[in-house]
VEXROVO-910672 format. One record per atom (N, C-alpha, C): y, z, x. Coordinates in steps of 0.2 Angstrom, whole numbers, plus 5000, padded with zeros to 4 digits. Atoms other than C-alpha are relative to their C-alpha. Example, Ala and Ser with C-alpha at 12.3 -4.5 7.8 and 13.67 -1.06 7.14 Angstrom:
<sites>
499450005004 497850395062 500650005004 499449994996 499550365068 500550034996 
</sites>
This chain:
<sites>
499850065002 492550015068 500550004994 499449995005 494149985058 499749964993 500050035007 494049945039 500749974998 499350035001 495449825036 500149984993 499950025007 496249815019 500749975000 499450045000 497549675018 500350004993 499750015006 498749685004 500749975001 499350034999 500249565003 500249984993 499750015006 501349504989 499649944996 500350055003 500249354985 499350024998 500749975002 498649464983 500150044993 499949965006 498549524965 499550065000 500549954999 497649684969 500250074996 499949945003 498449814958 499550024995 500549985005 497049804945 499450035004 500649984996 495749824959 500250085003 499849944998 496749974966 499950054994 500149955005 496850054949 499350024998 500749995001 495050034947 499750055005 500249954995 494750124963 500250074998 499849945001 495850264958 499750034993 500249985006 495350274940 499250024999 500750005001 493450264943 499750055006 500349964994 493250384959 499750064997 500349935001 492150534958 499850014993 500350005006 491150504943 499450055000 500549954999 489950644949 500050054995 500049945005 489350774936 499450045002 500549954998 488250924939 499750034993 500349985006 486950964925 499850085001 500249935001 486551144920 500550055003 499449954997 488251224926 500550014995 499449985005 489151244909 500150075000 499849935001 490051404909 500150024993 499949985007 490151504894 500850014998 499350005001 491851484886 500350075000 499749935001 492051664882 500150035007 500049974993 491751704901 500549975004 499650044995 492851574909 500750045001 499349974999 494451634917 500549984996 499550035004 495951624906 500549955004 499650044997 497251494909 500650045003 499449974998 498951534917 500450034995 499649975005 499851554901 499650054996 500349955003 498451664894 500050075004 500149934996 498351794908 500650015005 499549994995 499851764920 500749984997 499350025003 501551774911 500549985006 499550024995 502451764928 500049935002 500150074998 501651604933 500249954994 499850045005 501851534916 500749994998 499350015001 503651574914 500349965006 499750044995 504051504931 499949935000 500250075001 503251334927 500149984993 499950025007 503751324909 500349934999 499850075000 504751164912 499549955002 500550054998 503351084921 499549994995 500550015005 502151114907 500349964995 499750045005 503351044895 500149925002 499950074997 503650884906 499549985004 500550024995 501950854913 499949935001 500050074999 502050674910 500549975006 499550024995 503450664923 499850015007 500249984993 502450724938 500049935005 499950064997 502350534943 500549964997 499550045003 503850424940 499849935001 500150075000 503250254936 500649954998 499450045002 504950204929 500549995005 499550014994 505750144945 500349935000 499750064999 506950014949 500349995007 499750014994 507649944965 500750025000 499349994999 509350004971 500449945000 499550065000 510849894972 500149975007 499950034993 510649854991 499849935000 500250075000 510649674994 499749985007 500350014993 509449625008 500349945003 499750054996 510049515022 499649945001 500450054999 508549405023 499649984994 500450025006 507449305011 499250025000 500749984999 505749365018 500050055006 500149954995 505149515027 499250015001 500750004999 503449555035 499950075003 500149934999 502949745036 499250015002 500649974998 501449835044 500050074998 500149935001 500850005037 499350025001 500649974999 499450105043 500050084999 500149935002 498850275037 499450035002 500649964996 497550415041 499349974999 500650025002 496050345032 499949974994 500150045007 495350235018 499850064995 500049945005 495550355003 500449994994 499650025006 496050344985 500750035000 499349985000 497650444988 500549955003 499650054997 498350304999 500049944995 500150055005 497750184985 500650014995 499449985004 499050274974 500749985003 499450024996 500350244987 500149935000 500050075000 499850064987 500349974994 499750025006 500350044969 500749995000 499250015000 502150084972 500249955005 499950054996 502149974987 500049934997 500150075003 501449824977 500649994995 499550015005 502649854963 500749995002 499350014997 504249864974 500049935003 500050074997 503649704983 500149954994 500050055005 503449614966 500850004997 499350005003 505249674960 500449965005 499650044995 505949604977 499949924999 500250075001 505049444973 500449974994 499750025006 505849434956 500849995002 499350014997 507549444966 500049945005 500050064995 507049294977 499850035007 500149974993 506549414992 499250005000 500750004998 504749384999 499850065004 500249954996 503949545005 499249995001 500750004998 502349515015 499850065004 500149944996 501449665022 499250015000 500749974999 499749735029 500050074999 500149925001 499149905023 499350015001 500749994998 497649965032 499950075003 500149944997 496850115039 499250005003 500750004998 495250165049 499650044994 500449975005 493750225039 500050085000 500049934998 493850395047 500750025003 499449984997 495450485052 499950015008 500049994993 495850465071 500649985003 499350024997 497450465081 499949955005 500150054995 496650355094 499949934997 500050065004 496250225081 500749984998 499350025002 498050235075 500349975006 499650034994 498650205093 499849935001 500250064999 497550055094 500349954995 499750045005 498149985077 500849995001 499350014998 499950015082 500149955006 499950044994 499749935099 499949924998 500250075003 498949775090 500649984996 499550025004 500349775077 500649985004 499350014996 501749785090 500049935003 500050064997 501149615097 500149944995 500150055005 501249525080 500749984997 499350025003 503149515076 500250034994 499849975007 503249635061 500750025000 499349985001 505049675055 500050085001 500049935000 504549855053 499250025000 500749975000 502949955057 500150074997 500149935003 502550115046 499450035002 500649964998 501350255051 500050064996 500249935002 500650405042 499750045005 500249974994 500450515057 499450044999 500649965000 498750585060 500050065005 499949954995 499250685075 500750005003 499350004997 501050725080 500050005007 500049994993 500750775098 499849935003 500350064997 499650615101 500449944999 499750065002 500650485091 500750005002 499350004999 502450535095 500249965007 499850044994 502450475113 499949925000 500150075001 501650315108 500549964995 499550035004 502950285094 500649995004 499450004995 504350325107 500049945004 500150064995 503650195119 500149934996 499950065003 503550065106 500749994998 499350005002 505350105100 500449975006 499650024994 505950085118 499949925001 500150084999 505149905118 500249964994 499650045005 506149855103 499750004993 500350005007 504949895088 500450054996 499749955005 505649975072 499550034997 500549965003 504550115067 500250054996 499849955005 504650225052 499350044999 500649965002 503450365046 500050004992 500050005007 502850375028 499450044997 500549975004 501750455015 499950075000 500149925000 501150635019 500250035006 499949964994 501450665037 500549965004 499450024996 503050645047 499850025008 499949974993 503350655066 500750005001 499250005001 505150705066 500350015007 499649994994 506550715078 499950075003 500249934997 506150905080 499450005004 500650014997 504450855085 500049965007 499950044994 505150745099 499849934999 500250075001 504750585090 500749964998 499450045001 506150445089 499949954994 500150045006 505450365073 500749994996 499350015003 506950295063 500150044993 500049965006 506550375046 499350014997 500649985003 505250455035 500150004992 500050005008 504850435016 499350034998 500649975003 503650555008 500150074999 499949925002 503250745006 500350035006 499649964995 504450845016 499950084999 500049935002 503851015009 499250025000 500749985000 501951025013 499950085001 500149934999 502151205019 500250044994 499849975007 503051255003 499549994995 500550015005 501651174993 499450055001 500549964999 500351275002 500250074998 499849935002 501451434999 499950014992 500050005008 501651394980 499350014997 500750005003 499851364977 499650075002 500349934998 499351524987 500350054996 499749955004 500551624978 499750014993 500350015007 499851564961 499350035000 500749975000 498051614967 500150075001 499949934999 498651784973 500250044994 499849975007 499451824956 499450004996 500650015005 497951764947 499550065002 500549954998 496851884958 500350075000 499749945000 498052024956 500250035007 499849994993 498552014974 499450055004 500549964997 496852084979 499349955000 500650044999 495251984986 500049975006 500250044994 494451874999 500049934998 500050075001 494751695000 499849965006 500150044995 494251545010 500449945000 499550055000 495251395015 499749935003 500250074998 494751205016 500649965002 499450034997 496051115027 500049934999 500050075000 495550935029 500049975007 500150044993 495950835045 500450055005 499749954995 496250945060 500649965004 499450024997 498050915067 500449954996 499550045005 498650805052 500550054998 499549965002 500350875049 500050034993 500049985007 500250885030 499550064999 500649965001 498550975030 500150075004 499949944996 499051095044 500650044997 499449975003 500751135036 499850044994 500249965006 499951185020 499650065001 500449954997 498651285029 500450065002 499549954997 500051375038 500350044994 499749975006 500851415021 499550054997 500549965002 499251485015 499950075004 500149944996 499051605030 500650044999 499449955000 500851665029 500050044993 500049975007 500651705010 499550065001 500549955000 499051795013 500250065004 499849954996 499751895027 500550054997 499549955003 501051975016 499750054996 500449965005 499752055005 499450045003 500549974996 498752195013 499350004997 500750005003 497352185000 499749934999 500250075000 497151995002 499749985007 500350024994 496051925016 499749935000 500450064999 495551755023 499450015004 500649994997 493751765027 499749945004 500350064997 493451585033 500549944999 499650065000 494451425037 499549945003 500450064997 493551255039 500449934998 499750075001 494051075041 499549954997 500550055003 493150945030 500249935001 499950074999 493950785036 500249964994 499850045006 494650745019 499449974997 500750035003 492850715013 499850054994 500349965005 492250774996 499350035002 500749984998 490450785003 500050065005 500049954995 490950885018 500350074996 499749945003 492051005007 499450034995 500549975004 490551024995 499550045004 500549964996 489351075009 500350065004 499749944998 490651185017 500150064995 499949955005 490951275001 499450034999 500649975001 489151304999 499950055005 500149964994 489151385016 500550074999 499649955002 490651495010 499650054996 500449965005 489651554995 499450045002 500649974997 488151595005 500250065004 499849954995 489051695018 500450054997 499549955003 490351785007 499850014993 500349995007 489451844991 500650034996 499549975004 491051934986 500749955000 499450055000 492251774988 500350004994 499650005006 493651774976 500449944998 499650065001 494551614979 500049955006 500050054995 494751454988 500649965000 499450045000 496351364993 499849935004 500150074998 496151174996 500649965002 499450024998 497351085006 500149925000 499950075001 497050895002 499749984994 500250035006 496450784988 499350014999 500750005000 494650784992 499750074999 500349945000 494250964994 500050044994 500149965006 494651034977 499449974996 500650035004 493250914970 499450035003 500649984997 491950964983 499950084999 500149925001 492351154981 499850014993 500249995007 492251144962 499349984999 500750025001 490551054963 499650055002 500449954997 489851184974 500050074996 499949935004 490551334964 499649994993 500450015006 489851254948 499250005002 500750004998 488151224957 499750075000 500249934999 488151414961 500050044994 499949965007 488551464943 500650055001 499549954998 490151554950 500749974998 499450025002 491451454941 500550054996 499749955004 491951604931 500350065004 499949944995 492151714947 500549985005 499750024995 493051604959 500649964998 499450045002 494851544958 500149955005 499950054996 495151374965 500749974999 499450045001 496851294969 500049955005 500150054995 497151134978 500549944999 499550055000 498050974980 499849934996 500050075002 498350814970 499649984994 500150035007 497850694956 499349974999 500750035001 495950654958 499850014993 500150005007 495350614941 499450064999 500549945001 493750734943 500450075001 499749934999 494850874949 500550024994 499649995006 496050854934 499650024994 500549985005 494550864923 499850075001 500149934999 494051024931 500550054999 499549965002 495751084929 500150014993 500050005007 495651044911 499550054997 500549955002 494051144909 500150075003 499949934997 494751294919 499650025006 500349994994 493651274934 500450005006 499450004995 495151234945 500550034996 499549975003 496551344942 500749975000 499450044999 498051244949 499949955005 499950054996 498451084957 500749985002 499350034998 499951014967 499949935000 500150075001 500150834961 500649975004 499450044997 501250724973 500149944997 499850065003 502150574967 499949945005 500150054995 501250444977 500349944999 499750065002 501850304967 500749995003 499350004998 503650344972 500049995008 500150014993 503150364990 500049935002 500150074998 502550184991 500649964998 499550045002 503950114981 500650015005 499449984995 505350204992 499949975007 500150024993 504450155008 500249935001 499850075000 504749975004 500749995000 499350015000 506549995000 500350025007 499749984994 506850095016 499849955006 500250044994 505849975027 500549935000 499650065001 506949825020 500750025004 499449984997 508549925026 499950015007 500250004993 507749965043 500049935003 500050074998 507349785045 500749975001 499350035000 509149735042 500450045005 499649974994 509749855056 500450064998 499649945002 510449995045 499750065003 500349944997 510250165052 500150064995 500049955005 509950325042 500750034999 499449985002 511450385033 500549954998 499650055002 512150215030 499849974993 500350025007 511050165015 499450034998 500649965002 509650285015 500050065005 500149944996 509250455022 499550005005 500549994995 508350505037 499350024997 500649985003 507050585026 500149994992 500050015007 506750525008 499550054997 500549955003 505950674999 499749984994 500450015006 504650644986 499750074997 500149935004 504150784973 499250015000 500749985002 502550884971 500150054994 500049965006 502250964954 499450055000 500649955001 501151124952 499850004993 500250005007 500151104936 499450044999 500549955002 498951214927 499649974994 500550035006 497651194913 500349974994 499750025006 498851174899 500449945001 499750064999 499551024908 499549945002 500550054997 497950934913 499949954995 500250065005 497650834897 500649955000 499450055000 499450764898 500049965006 500050044994 499250714916 499449955000 500650045001 497550644913 500249934996 499850065004 498250534900 500549965003 499550044997 499750484910 499849965006 500250044994 498850434926 499349964998 500650035001 497150384919 499949974993 500150025007 497350344900 499550044996 500549965004 496150484895 500350034994 499849975006 496350544878 499550044997 500549955003 495450694870 499749974994 
</sites>
């Protein structure tokens, strides 16, 4: 059953979305306080290579998400647009994307341009449900349909067929289905470097472990391009180092609870586990909770993705070692700008690129407080 979330320019939902983002994951575990003297040092304390490489990031932690955006100089041809966006599943990560969409729509309204849109997803990730949503949307006369692809192989033929029938379709957010994949979508806005994010996080973990140890990997949604690409980056890095080994890989469906229970299993089966790589926003939280419950937060290195508030707190406390934070706000903001140009009949290269690349910033313990303050208003 679909959970429909309708957001259009007339619905003042930003505060609701902010509440969802800022208040998610208030879970705490009692009796798991690590001894400060025993906790693993931060990047700057123990690993000068990583610290030097990311010195500029540490100094500019508040720029990991760019809220200071303005519409470009392009003048839309119409006074009103109607867009449809569907993504993998209802989740706080896409709520952050929605903030950028909402603000861009408001700025167009200030210029006399009305942007109406629907922004919705199934409760659980499913390529078949995305197909159903796209099929329904194609009958409703939207100017542009945007999709965050759950499965490239399954969705690409559907997108191609809709394009043949005159639909204007773009991809956005975290997962593209590109021309190289055989998909004829018009353009993509989002993370174009998921593989590299997986590589960089895993390199940081390997350096922390002295390039020796066993790790487990939490991937997320099977066949989701962003999660699979990050996992491939993990595997390729570990394969370089003869004294590093992946002992287990599991899919958690981008669920904190699933990641928690899977990590429990890792810890029971692999008593000498040294690290965990997490490939989405939910699994660093679930992994950290399980590691803390087991009292092994001083033994296991956790790296993972994104801006979950609880994960950032664990980063600040040294329980998570590194996080790759994506600029979700800019993804949403730029998606609206590109959608307007697609609706006006412009092709990639005329007023926008085929792929609009958004940034990921790898942050460490010494940046956590600044990022928490920037994103959530937390002040020590």
